[in-house]
N, CA, C and O of each residue as an XYZ file, in Angstrom:
436
protein
N      -8.336     24.113     -7.655
C      -7.563     23.418     -6.631
C      -7.064     22.093     -7.215
O      -7.836     21.341     -7.812
N      -5.777     21.815     -7.040
C      -5.235     20.556     -7.565
C      -5.648     19.384     -6.675
O      -6.145     19.562     -5.563
N      -5.426     18.200     -7.196
C      -5.886     16.981     -6.514
C      -5.251     16.830     -5.130
O      -5.933     16.448     -4.179
N      -3.975     17.122     -5.009
C      -3.286     16.999     -3.729
C      -3.908     17.940     -2.691
O      -4.177     17.532     -1.561
N      -4.128     19.172     -3.070
C      -4.737     20.144     -2.156
C      -6.139     19.711     -1.751
O      -6.530     19.848     -0.592
N      -6.884     19.191     -2.706
C      -8.238     18.727     -2.432
C      -8.230     17.578     -1.424
O      -9.036     17.555     -0.494
N      -7.318     16.631     -1.615
C      -7.226     15.502     -0.686
C      -6.818     15.964      0.709
O      -7.328     15.452      1.706
N      -5.908     16.923      0.785
C      -5.511     17.450      2.092
C      -6.683     18.151      2.787
O      -6.823     18.070      4.008
N      -7.517     18.836      2.010
C      -8.724     19.450      2.578
C      -9.675     18.383      3.116
O     -10.196     18.507      4.225
N      -9.897     17.332      2.320
C     -10.751     16.230      2.775
C     -10.214     15.621      4.065
O     -10.974     15.275      4.969
N      -8.903     15.497      4.132
C      -8.280     14.889      5.309
C      -8.483     15.761      6.550
O      -8.657     15.245      7.654
N      -8.458     17.074      6.366
C      -8.724     17.974      7.498
C     -10.137     17.757      8.043
O     -10.366     17.807      9.251
N     -11.077     17.515      7.125
C     -12.469     17.318      7.524
C     -12.674     15.980      8.232
O     -13.497     15.873      9.141
N     -11.924     14.965      7.815
C     -12.079     13.634      8.401
C     -10.722     12.933      8.430
O     -10.432     12.108      7.563
N      -9.890     13.258      9.422
C      -8.520     12.731      9.467
C      -8.414     11.208      9.570
O      -7.365     10.638      9.268
N      -9.479     10.557      9.987
C      -9.437      9.109     10.140
C      -9.931      8.335      8.936
O      -9.969      7.105      8.969
N     -10.308      9.026      7.876
C     -10.857      8.346      6.710
C      -9.756      7.591      5.954
O      -8.865      8.202      5.363
N      -9.830      6.274      5.983
C      -8.789      5.441      5.379
C      -8.696      5.651      3.869
O      -7.597      5.690      3.316
N      -9.828      5.786      3.209
C      -9.795      5.947      1.759
C      -9.094      7.245      1.365
O      -8.311      7.262      0.416
N      -9.368      8.327      2.085
C      -8.705      9.601      1.784
C      -7.210      9.502      2.043
O      -6.412     10.017      1.259
N      -6.826      8.857      3.114
C      -5.399      8.696      3.421
C      -4.717      7.848      2.352
O      -3.596      8.141      1.935
N      -5.395      6.809      1.917
C      -4.859      5.957      0.856
C      -4.721      6.761     -0.440
O      -3.685      6.702     -1.102
N      -5.761      7.506     -0.796
C      -5.723      8.317     -2.015
C      -4.612      9.364     -1.943
O      -3.960      9.645     -2.949
N      -4.394      9.933     -0.778
C      -3.323     10.901     -0.589
C      -1.960     10.254     -0.827
O      -1.110     10.822     -1.513
N      -1.757      9.079     -0.266
C      -0.492      8.365     -0.475
C      -0.278      8.060     -1.959
O       0.827      8.213     -2.479
N      -1.333      7.633     -2.624
C      -1.223      7.331     -4.058
C      -0.913      8.607     -4.858
O      -0.170      8.558     -5.838
N      -1.474      9.728     -4.446
C      -1.189     11.002     -5.130
C       0.267     11.396     -4.906
O       0.910     11.919     -5.816
N       0.791     11.153     -3.719
C       2.214     11.407     -3.476
C       3.072     10.544     -4.399
O       4.060     11.026     -4.953
N       2.708      9.287     -4.568
C       3.442      8.409     -5.491
C       3.377      8.992     -6.904
O       4.391      9.110     -7.592
N       2.186      9.345     -7.311
C       1.961      9.862     -8.672
C       2.787     11.119     -8.950
O       3.273     11.317    -10.064
N       2.941     11.959     -7.934
C       3.671     13.216     -8.115
C       5.162     13.080     -7.806
O       5.896     14.068     -7.821
N       5.606     11.852     -7.526
C       7.029     11.613     -7.319
C       7.526     11.877     -5.908
O       8.733     11.862     -5.671
N       6.639     12.114     -4.983
C       7.033     12.353     -3.604
C       6.935     11.041     -2.823
O       6.055     10.860     -1.982
N       7.864     10.135     -3.128
C       7.799      8.792     -2.544
C       8.057      8.768     -1.050
O       7.553      7.888     -0.352
N       8.836      9.721     -0.543
C       9.072      9.742      0.898
C       7.787     10.061      1.659
O       7.490      9.430      2.673
N       7.026     11.041      1.169
C       5.737     11.362      1.797
C       4.754     10.216      1.618
O       3.969      9.918      2.519
N       4.795      9.574      0.458
C       3.932      8.417      0.221
C       4.237      7.320      1.226
O       3.328      6.733      1.813
N       5.515      7.047      1.421
C       5.932      6.015      2.365
C       5.434      6.341      3.777
O       4.890      5.474      4.461
N       5.621      7.580      4.206
C       5.145      7.993      5.531
C       3.635      7.800      5.657
O       3.140      7.327      6.681
N       2.914      8.173      4.604
C       1.458      8.107      4.645
C       0.971      6.662      4.652
O       0.069      6.313      5.414
N       1.566      5.823      3.804
C       1.199      4.402      3.789
C       1.519      3.745      5.136
O       0.695      3.011      5.682
N       2.711      4.010      5.666
C       3.094      3.388      6.931
C       2.176      3.828      8.071
O       1.805      3.020      8.923
N       1.816      5.094      8.084
C       0.898      5.579      9.118
C      -0.472      4.920      8.976
O      -1.108      4.569      9.969
N      -0.915      4.758      7.741
C      -2.212      4.123      7.502
C      -2.205      2.676      7.974
O      -3.161      2.232      8.611
N      -1.151      1.939      7.676
C      -1.048      0.551      8.137
C      -0.999      0.505      9.668
O      -1.593     -0.380     10.285
N      -0.297      1.450     10.268
C      -0.206      1.482     11.729
C      -1.526      1.811     12.402
O      -1.876      1.231     13.429
N      -2.261      2.757     11.805
C      -3.511      3.217     12.409
C      -4.722      2.367     12.022
O      -5.637      2.170     12.821
N      -4.713      1.872     10.792
C      -5.866      1.119     10.278
C      -5.368     -0.126      9.537
O      -5.459     -0.212      8.312
N      -4.845     -1.080     10.297
C      -4.208     -2.242      9.680
C      -5.146     -3.122      8.851
O      -4.676     -3.937      8.058
N      -6.438     -2.975      9.018
C      -7.371     -3.799      8.243
C      -7.678     -3.232      6.864
O      -8.416     -3.852      6.099
N      -7.125     -2.060      6.528
C      -7.354     -1.484      5.204
C      -6.400     -2.199      4.233
O      -5.293     -1.730      3.966
N      -6.850     -3.319      3.726
C      -6.001     -4.279      3.018
C      -5.355     -3.710      1.752
O      -4.267     -4.142      1.371
N      -6.000     -2.763      1.106
C      -5.451     -2.209     -0.131
C      -4.104     -1.525      0.035
O      -3.356     -1.377     -0.932
N      -3.798     -1.114      1.236
C      -2.547     -0.404      1.493
C      -1.328     -1.307      1.317
O      -0.282     -0.849      0.858
N      -1.451     -2.561      1.671
C      -0.288     -3.440      1.739
C       0.391     -3.635      0.385
O       1.619     -3.608      0.296
N      -0.380     -3.826     -0.640
C       0.182     -4.037     -1.985
C       1.027     -2.829     -2.400
O       2.160     -2.983     -2.856
N       0.472     -1.645     -2.240
C       1.151     -0.429     -2.697
C       2.332     -0.059     -1.802
O       3.353      0.425     -2.291
N       2.200     -0.284     -0.506
C       3.320     -0.041      0.402
C       4.476     -0.980      0.074
O       5.625     -0.544     -0.002
N       4.184     -2.255     -0.120
C       5.231     -3.221     -0.454
C       5.900     -2.875     -1.784
O       7.121     -2.970     -1.905
N       5.116     -2.478     -2.771
C       5.676     -2.098     -4.069
C       6.606     -0.891     -3.922
O       7.650     -0.822     -4.571
N       6.227      0.038     -3.083
C       7.073      1.213     -2.835
C       8.358      0.801     -2.123
O       9.439      1.287     -2.458
N       8.246     -0.083     -1.152
C       9.451     -0.607     -0.502
C      10.387     -1.227     -1.539
O      11.594     -0.989     -1.502
N       9.848     -2.009     -2.451
C      10.684     -2.630     -3.482
C      11.389     -1.579     -4.331
O      12.582     -1.705     -4.609
N      10.668     -0.551     -4.742
C      11.284      0.509     -5.548
C      12.403      1.207     -4.800
O      13.355      1.695     -5.410
N      12.293      1.257     -3.473
C      13.311      1.905     -2.662
C      14.428      0.934     -2.252
O      15.345      1.308     -1.522
N      14.342     -0.308     -2.726
C      15.379     -1.291     -2.416
C      15.243     -1.929     -1.046
O      16.199     -2.519     -0.544
N      14.089     -1.823     -0.441
C      13.842     -2.375      0.898
C      13.101     -3.706      0.765
O      11.923     -3.819      1.103
N      13.813     -4.694      0.273
C      13.208     -5.978     -0.067
C      12.624     -6.696      1.133
O      11.507     -7.208      1.056
N      13.340     -6.747      2.228
C      12.826     -7.450      3.413
C      11.520     -6.828      3.905
O      10.576     -7.540      4.249
N      11.474     -5.504      3.934
C      10.262     -4.809      4.354
C       9.113     -5.104      3.387
O       7.971     -5.294      3.805
N       9.429     -5.140      2.099
C       8.404     -5.420      1.090
C       7.830     -6.820      1.277
O       6.611     -6.995      1.272
N       8.692     -7.811      1.443
C       8.225     -9.190      1.594
C       7.348     -9.334      2.835
O       6.304     -9.985      2.789
N       7.772     -8.728      3.944
C       6.974     -8.817      5.169
C       5.640     -8.088      5.005
O       4.625     -8.520      5.550
N       5.642     -6.997      4.266
C       4.399     -6.252      4.042
C       3.433     -7.060      3.191
O       2.236     -7.096      3.479
N       3.938     -7.708      2.145
C       3.066     -8.590      1.353
C       2.474     -9.683      2.237
O       1.278     -9.967      2.166
N       3.319    -10.296      3.075
C       2.838    -11.377      3.953
C       1.795    -10.875      4.945
O       0.795    -11.547      5.194
N       2.029     -9.695      5.510
C       1.055     -9.120      6.446
C      -0.274     -8.860      5.738
O      -1.342     -9.121      6.292
N      -0.200     -8.348      4.519
C      -1.409     -8.102      3.747
C      -2.171     -9.381      3.450
O      -3.402     -9.399      3.472
N      -1.433    -10.456      3.170
C      -2.066    -11.755      2.913
C      -2.806    -12.231      4.163
O      -3.913    -12.761      4.070
N      -2.195    -12.041      5.325
C      -2.864    -12.438      6.580
C      -4.164    -11.640      6.784
O      -5.183    -12.195      7.195
N      -4.114    -10.358      6.496
C      -5.312     -9.517      6.630
C      -6.380     -9.974      5.631
O      -7.546    -10.142      5.987
N      -5.963    -10.171      4.375
C      -6.916    -10.604      3.341
C      -7.544    -11.941      3.712
O      -8.744    -12.141      3.519
N      -6.742    -12.855      4.243
C      -7.279    -14.150      4.680
C      -8.324    -13.963      5.777
O      -9.395    -14.569      5.743
N      -7.997    -13.122      6.742
C      -8.915    -12.891      7.854
C     -10.228    -12.273      7.364
O     -11.297    -12.555      7.906
N     -10.134    -11.427      6.334
C     -11.325    -10.778      5.788
C     -12.004    -11.616      4.695
O     -13.051    -11.242      4.166
N     -11.392    -12.734      4.377
C     -11.890    -13.599      3.288
C     -11.988    -12.842      1.966
O     -12.926    -13.020      1.188
N     -10.976    -11.982      1.738
C     -10.897    -11.187      0.511
C      -9.983    -11.927     -0.466
O      -8.775    -11.694     -0.503
N     -10.575    -12.812     -1.245
C      -9.781    -13.667     -2.128
C      -9.098    -12.878     -3.237
O      -7.998    -13.235     -3.658
N      -9.722    -11.830     -3.708
C      -9.112    -11.020     -4.759
C      -7.831    -10.343     -4.249
O      -6.782    -10.431     -4.886
N      -7.926     -9.670     -3.100
C      -6.749     -9.013     -2.526
C      -5.668    -10.043     -2.208
O      -4.483     -9.800     -2.434
N      -6.088    -11.200     -1.678
C      -5.104    -12.239     -1.353
C      -4.363    -12.700     -2.593
O      -3.142    -12.855     -2.567
N      -5.086    -12.917     -3.673
C      -4.461    -13.382     -4.917
C      -3.467    -12.352     -5.448
O      -2.378    -12.713     -5.893
N      -3.836    -11.081     -5.403
C      -2.928    -10.038     -5.880
C      -1.670     -9.958     -5.015
O      -0.557     -9.846     -5.528
N      -1.862    -10.017     -3.714
C      -0.728     -9.964     -2.797
C       0.165    -11.198     -2.945
O       1.391    -11.084     -2.938
N      -0.446    -12.365     -3.077
C       0.313    -13.603     -3.239
C       1.126    -13.569     -4.524
O       2.296    -13.954     -4.526
N       0.531    -13.122     -5.599
C       1.222    -13.031     -6.884
C       2.398    -12.053     -6.795
O       3.488    -12.339     -7.292
N       2.173    -10.908     -6.165
C       3.239     -9.922     -6.013
C       4.354    -10.459     -5.120
O       5.533    -10.214     -5.377
N       3.981    -11.190     -4.072
C       4.983    -11.786     -3.184
C       5.845    -12.785     -3.948
O       7.071    -12.756     -3.841
N       5.223    -13.653     -4.704
C       5.983    -14.635     -5.488
C       6.924    -13.947     -6.471
O       8.073    -14.356     -6.637
N       6.429    -12.911     -7.110
C       7.260    -12.153     -8.048
C       8.460    -11.527     -7.326
O       9.588    -11.588     -7.814
N       8.204    -10.931     -6.166
C       9.268    -10.292     -5.392
C      10.288    -11.303     -4.877
O      11.467    -10.988     -4.718
N       9.817    -12.520     -4.620
C      10.722    -13.578     -4.145
C      11.479    -14.232     -5.303
O      12.337    -15.088     -5.086
N      11.158    -13.829     -6.519
C      11.849    -14.384     -7.678
C      11.168    -15.588     -8.282
O      11.773    -16.318     -9.066
N       9.911    -15.805     -7.925
C       9.175    -16.950     -8.451
C       8.090    -16.529     -9.429
O       7.079    -17.215     -9.581
N       8.303    -15.402    -10.088
C       7.301    -14.897    -11.019
C       7.082    -15.836    -12.185
O       7.926    -16.682    -12.481
N       5.967    -15.688    -12.835
C       5.603    -16.567    -13.931
C       5.897    -15.955    -15.287
O       5.588    -16.551    -16.320
N       6.499    -14.756    -15.294
C       6.799    -14.078    -16.547
C       8.176    -14.457    -17.088
O       8.584    -13.947    -18.131
N       8.883    -15.323    -16.413
C      10.268    -15.638    -16.761
C      10.402    -16.713    -17.822
O      11.525    -17.097    -18.149
N       9.329    -17.206    -18.363
C       9.381    -18.343    -19.277
C      10.049    -18.019    -20.568
O      10.165    -18.883    -21.437
């Protein structure tokens, strides 16, 4: 059984499991099915907004699809969640990605 099929089986057993839903979205990205990935990430954020890891990857996908405004707002929403959870690592990653997306990256030197 391939990884995608396995994740779909896991999801049938526990449809509310955030980690499985996140892994499924990442597998869709990996296999080039970005539309399904987008649907899965957006549903995860809607259903389980405190799963902070989703925001970085959803925003990055928005950027790849040319949806800059959505990406920036998603990074900001993720930062608010990370702040509320006192997750400094997630906040730093989201903040860095937000600055890069806004054109303030540090790689331009």
